[in-house]
C-alpha positions as a Markdown table, in Angstrom:
| # | Residue | x | y | z |
|---|---|---|---|---|
| 1 | Met | 6.7 | 4.5 | 4.7 |
| 2 | Phe | 9.0 | 6.0 | 2.0 |
| 3 | Pro | 12.4 | 4.3 | 1.6 |
| 4 | Asp | 15.2 | 6.5 | 3.0 |
| 5 | Arg | 12.5 | 9.0 | 4.0 |
| 6 | Ala | 12.4 | 10.2 | 0.4 |
| 7 | Trp | 8.8 | 11.4 | 0.1 |
| 8 | Pro | 7.7 | 13.5 | -2.8 |
| 9 | Glu | 8.5 | 17.2 | -2.7 |
| 10 | Gly | 5.4 | 19.2 | -1.6 |
| 11 | Phe | 3.9 | 16.3 | 0.4 |
| 12 | Glu | 4.3 | 18.0 | 3.8 |
| 13 | Phe | 1.0 | 19.3 | 5.2 |
| 14 | Pro | -0.2 | 21.1 | 8.3 |
| 15 | Ala | -2.2 | 18.9 | 10.6 |
| 16 | Cys | -3.7 | 18.9 | 14.1 |
| 17 | Ser | -2.1 | 16.8 | 16.8 |
| 18 | Asn | -4.7 | 14.1 | 16.6 |
| 19 | Cys | -4.3 | 13.7 | 12.8 |
| 20 | Asn | -0.5 | 13.9 | 13.1 |
| 21 | His | 0.1 | 11.4 | 15.9 |
| 22 | Gly | -3.2 | 9.5 | 16.1 |
| 23 | Ser | -2.4 | 7.0 | 13.4 |
| 24 | Ala | 1.2 | 6.0 | 14.3 |
| 25 | Asp | 0.3 | 2.4 | 14.6 |
| 26 | Asp | -1.4 | 2.4 | 11.2 |
| 27 | Asp | 1.6 | 4.1 | 9.7 |
| 28 | Leu | 3.8 | 1.4 | 11.1 |
| 29 | Leu | 1.7 | -1.3 | 9.5 |
| 30 | Ile | 1.7 | 0.5 | 6.2 |
| 31 | Ser | 5.5 | 0.7 | 6.3 |
| 32 | Phe | 5.5 | -3.0 | 6.9 |
| 33 | Leu | 3.1 | -3.6 | 4.1 |
| 34 | Ala | 4.9 | -1.4 | 1.6 |
| 35 | Arg | 8.0 | -3.5 | 1.9 |
| 36 | Thr | 6.1 | -6.7 | 1.1 |
| 37 | Asp | 6.5 | -7.4 | -2.6 |
| 38 | Pro | 7.2 | -10.7 | -4.3 |
| 39 | Phe | 7.9 | -9.2 | -7.7 |
| 40 | Thr | 11.3 | -7.6 | -7.1 |
| 41 | Asp | 14.7 | -8.8 | -6.0 |
| 42 | Gly | 15.3 | -6.6 | -3.0 |
| 43 | Glu | 17.6 | -4.1 | -4.6 |
| 44 | Gly | 17.4 | -0.7 | -3.0 |
| 45 | Asp | 16.4 | -2.0 | 0.4 |
| 46 | Asp | 16.8 | 0.8 | 2.9 |
| 47 | Gly | 17.6 | -1.7 | 5.7 |
| 48 | Arg | 14.7 | -0.7 | 7.9 |
| 49 | Met | 12.7 | -3.9 | 7.6 |
| 50 | Pro | 14.2 | -5.7 | 10.7 |
| 51 | Asp | 13.5 | -2.6 | 12.9 |
| 52 | Ile | 10.0 | -2.4 | 11.4 |
| 53 | Ile | 9.3 | -6.0 | 12.1 |
| 54 | Arg | 10.5 | -5.6 | 15.7 |
| 55 | Ser | 8.2 | -2.6 | 16.2 |
| 56 | Val | 5.2 | -4.5 | 14.6 |
| 57 | His | 5.8 | -7.4 | 17.0 |
| 58 | Gln | 5.9 | -5.0 | 20.0 |
| 59 | Lys | 2.7 | -3.2 | 19.0 |
| 60 | Phe | 0.9 | -6.2 | 17.6 |
| 61 | Pro | 2.3 | -9.3 | 19.2 |
| 62 | Gln | -0.1 | -11.7 | 17.5 |
| 63 | Leu | -0.1 | -10.1 | 14.0 |
| 64 | Val | 2.5 | -12.3 | 12.3 |
| 65 | Ser | 0.9 | -15.5 | 13.6 |
| 66 | Lys | -2.5 | -14.3 | 12.4 |
| 67 | Met | -1.1 | -13.7 | 9.0 |
| 68 | Met | 0.2 | -17.2 | 8.6 |
| 69 | Pro | -2.2 | -19.7 | 7.0 |
| 70 | Ser | -2.4 | -23.3 | 8.1 |
| 71 | Ala | -0.7 | -26.0 | 6.0 |
| 72 | Ile | -4.1 | -26.9 | 4.5 |
| 73 | Glu | -5.0 | -23.3 | 3.8 |
| 74 | Ala | -1.6 | -22.6 | 2.3 |
| 75 | Arg | -1.8 | -25.6 | -0.1 |
| 76 | Ala | -5.3 | -24.5 | -1.2 |
| 77 | Met | -4.1 | -20.9 | -1.8 |
| 78 | Asn | -1.1 | -22.1 | -3.7 |
| 79 | Arg | -3.2 | -24.2 | -6.0 |
| 80 | Arg | -5.6 | -21.3 | -6.7 |
| 81 | Leu | -2.7 | -18.9 | -7.4 |
| 82 | Gly | -0.6 | -21.4 | -9.4 |
| 83 | Ile | 2.3 | -21.3 | -6.9 |
| 84 | Val | 4.5 | -24.4 | -6.8 |
| 85 | Pro | 7.0 | -24.5 | -3.9 |
| 86 | Glu | 10.6 | -24.9 | -4.7 |
| 87 | Pro | 12.2 | -28.3 | -3.8 |
| 88 | Gly | 12.5 | -28.5 | 0.0 |
| 89 | Ala | 10.0 | -25.7 | 0.6 |
| 90 | Thr | 6.7 | -26.1 | 2.3 |
| 91 | Asn | 3.4 | -24.6 | 1.0 |
| 92 | Gln | 3.4 | -22.2 | 4.0 |
| 93 | Glu | 6.9 | -21.0 | 3.1 |
| 94 | Ala | 6.1 | -20.5 | -0.6 |
| 95 | Gly | 2.5 | -19.3 | -0.3 |
| 96 | Pro | 0.5 | -16.2 | 0.5 |
| 97 | Val | 0.0 | -14.6 | 3.9 |
| 98 | Arg | -3.3 | -13.3 | 5.1 |
| 99 | Val | -4.4 | -9.7 | 5.3 |
| 100 | Thr | -5.6 | -9.3 | 8.9 |
| 101 | Asp | -8.3 | -6.8 | 10.2 |
| 102 | Glu | -5.5 | -4.7 | 11.6 |
| 103 | Ile | -3.8 | -4.4 | 8.2 |
| 104 | Asp | -7.1 | -3.7 | 6.4 |
| 105 | Asn | -7.9 | -0.9 | 8.9 |
| 106 | Ala | -4.5 | 0.6 | 8.5 |
| 107 | Val | -4.9 | 0.7 | 4.7 |
| 108 | Arg | -8.2 | 2.5 | 5.1 |
| 109 | Val | -6.8 | 5.0 | 7.5 |
| 110 | Phe | -3.7 | 5.6 | 5.3 |
| 111 | Ala | -5.9 | 5.9 | 2.1 |
| 112 | Gly | -8.0 | 8.5 | 3.8 |
| 113 | Lys | -5.0 | 10.6 | 4.9 |
| 114 | Leu | -3.4 | 10.4 | 1.5 |
| 115 | Thr | -6.6 | 11.3 | -0.3 |
| 116 | Lys | -7.2 | 14.3 | 1.9 |
| 117 | Ala | -3.5 | 15.4 | 1.5 |
| 118 | Ile | -3.8 | 15.2 | -2.3 |
| 119 | Tyr | -7.0 | 17.2 | -2.1 |
| 120 | Tyr | -5.3 | 19.9 | 0.0 |
| 121 | Leu | -2.3 | 19.9 | -2.3 |
| 122 | His | -4.3 | 20.7 | -5.4 |
| 123 | Thr | -7.1 | 22.9 | -3.9 |
| 124 | Ser | -5.4 | 24.6 | -1.0 |
| 125 | Gln | -8.5 | 23.7 | 1.0 |
| 126 | Val | -9.1 | 21.3 | 3.8 |
| 127 | Phe | -11.1 | 18.3 | 2.9 |
| 128 | Pro | -14.8 | 19.1 | 3.8 |
| 129 | Thr | -16.3 | 17.4 | 6.8 |
| 130 | Asn | -19.2 | 16.2 | 4.7 |
| 131 | Gly | -16.9 | 14.9 | 2.0 |
| 132 | Arg | -16.9 | 11.2 | 1.2 |
| 133 | Ile | -14.0 | 8.9 | 0.1 |
| 134 | Gly | -14.7 | 5.7 | -1.8 |
| 135 | Leu | -12.0 | 3.0 | -1.3 |
| 136 | Lys | -11.3 | -0.1 | -3.4 |
| 137 | Trp | -8.0 | -1.7 | -2.6 |
| 138 | Phe | -6.4 | -5.0 | -3.7 |
| 139 | Thr | -3.4 | -7.1 | -2.9 |
| 140 | Asn | -0.7 | -8.5 | -5.1 |
| 141 | Ala | -2.6 | -11.8 | -5.1 |
| 142 | Asp | -5.1 | -10.1 | -7.4 |
| 143 | Leu | -2.3 | -9.4 | -9.8 |
| 144 | Val | -1.1 | -13.0 | -9.7 |
| 145 | Thr | -4.6 | -14.3 | -10.6 |
| 146 | Asn | -5.0 | -11.7 | -13.4 |
| 147 | Asn | -1.6 | -11.9 | -15.1 |
| 148 | Gly | -0.3 | -8.7 | -13.6 |
| 149 | Arg | -3.4 | -6.7 | -14.6 |
| 150 | Tyr | -6.1 | -5.0 | -12.5 |
| 151 | Arg | -9.2 | -4.0 | -14.3 |
| 152 | Val | -10.1 | -1.1 | -12.1 |
| 153 | Phe | -6.9 | 0.7 | -13.2 |
| 154 | Glu | -7.7 | -0.1 | -16.8 |
| 155 | Ser | -11.1 | 1.6 | -16.4 |
| 156 | Phe | -9.5 | 4.7 | -14.9 |
| 157 | Gln | -7.3 | 5.1 | -18.0 |
| 158 | Gly | -10.4 | 6.3 | -19.9 |
| 159 | Leu | -11.1 | 9.1 | -17.4 |
| 160 | Asp | -9.9 | 12.6 | -18.1 |
| 161 | Gly | -7.2 | 13.8 | -15.6 |
| 162 | Ile | -3.6 | 14.2 | -14.9 |
| 163 | Val | -0.9 | 11.9 | -13.4 |
| 164 | Pro | 1.5 | 14.3 | -11.7 |
| 165 | Ala | 5.2 | 13.5 | -11.6 |
| 166 | Leu | 6.3 | 12.8 | -8.0 |
| 167 | Val | 9.8 | 14.1 | -7.6 |
| 168 | Arg | 12.4 | 14.5 | -4.8 |
| 169 | Ser | 15.9 | 15.9 | -5.7 |
| 170 | Arg | 15.1 | 15.4 | -9.4 |
| 171 | Ser | 14.5 | 11.7 | -8.8 |
| 172 | Leu | 11.1 | 10.3 | -9.9 |
| 173 | Leu | 9.2 | 8.5 | -7.2 |
| 174 | Asn | 6.2 | 7.3 | -9.2 |
| 175 | Asp | 7.5 | 3.7 | -8.7 |
| 176 | Gln | 6.5 | 4.2 | -5.0 |
| 177 | Phe | 3.0 | 5.5 | -5.6 |
| 178 | Glu | 1.1 | 7.5 | -8.2 |
| 179 | Tyr | -2.3 | 8.9 | -8.6 |
| 180 | Lys | -4.6 | 10.2 | -11.3 |
| 181 | Leu | -6.5 | 13.4 | -10.5 |
| 182 | Ser | -9.7 | 14.7 | -12.0 |
| 183 | Leu | -10.8 | 18.0 | -10.6 |
| 184 | Ser | -13.9 | 20.0 | -11.4 |
| 185 | Thr | -14.5 | 23.7 | -10.9 |
| 186 | Asp | -16.4 | 23.1 | -7.6 |
| 187 | Phe | -13.4 | 21.0 | -6.3 |
| 188 | Arg | -15.1 | 17.7 | -6.5 |
| 189 | Phe | -12.6 | 15.2 | -7.7 |
| 190 | Arg | -11.8 | 11.6 | -8.4 |
| 191 | Ser | -8.4 | 10.3 | -7.5 |
| 192 | Ser | -7.2 | 6.8 | -8.3 |
| 193 | Cys | -4.1 | 5.9 | -6.2 |
| 194 | Val | -1.8 | 3.0 | -6.5 |
| 195 | His | 1.1 | 2.2 | -4.2 |
| 196 | Gly | 4.0 | 0.3 | -5.9 |
| 197 | Pro | 6.7 | -0.2 | -3.3 |
| 198 | Arg | 10.3 | -0.5 | -4.4 |
| 199 | Gln | 11.0 | -2.5 | -1.2 |
| 200 | Ala | 10.9 | -6.3 | -1.6 |
| 201 | Arg | 9.9 | -9.0 | 0.7 |
| 202 | Arg | 9.0 | -12.4 | -0.6 |
| 203 | Ala | 5.4 | -12.6 | 0.3 |
| 204 | Ile | 2.0 | -12.5 | -1.4 |
| 205 | Leu | -0.9 | -11.1 | 0.5 |
| 206 | Glu | -4.2 | -12.8 | 0.3 |
| 207 | Arg | -7.5 | -11.3 | 1.5 |
C-alpha cells in the first residue's frame, strides 16, 4: 500500500500465517484504492499503478466494469457533485466511479488489521478476541459535497488523545495516513484513522 514500500517505522508486527497471507487480495484492492485521488497532480507516483491494475484485473476480472456507472448514472452523479466535464469529455470520463462490494469488504478487513496493529503497537498486547471495532469510512465524494470537510473528523478534534508522528528515515508519512489515539488505563481505546494517499489517479469514488 505504501509508496516505495516506505511504511512508518515500528509498523512491523508478528502475525500468524492466516493473518499474514489470508488478506492478500484485500491488500491488493487497498493498494489500488490508495492510489485513487482526484485532488493531487500525480507527483511522487511510485510507478506501481499499471502493475497493480493488471493484478486487480487478474484477481477480479469484472471489478473495473462494475465500478463504471452508466451514462445516465454518471450524469446524475456529476450533477449532484457539481462536476462539469471538460470540453470533449463524457460524463462517465469526468464523473465518479462506484465503490463495489469487493472494495467495501477490503476496506473493512484493512481497517481491522490496522486498528489491531495500532493497539498492539501502543499496548504490547494482542487485540482481545472479545474486542469490538467500530468502522465508519467515507469516500472522497463526501469531501466534494462538504467543501473538503468531514464532520466526523471535526468531532474527533474535541477528544483527548495524541496524534503520533509517523516517520521513516526522518521523513514524515502523516500525509499517507494518521490516527488519533485515546488510551485508558484498562487499555480500552478510541482510534480515529484517516488515510490520505499521496498517489494520484483522477477518480472520485461514490458509494
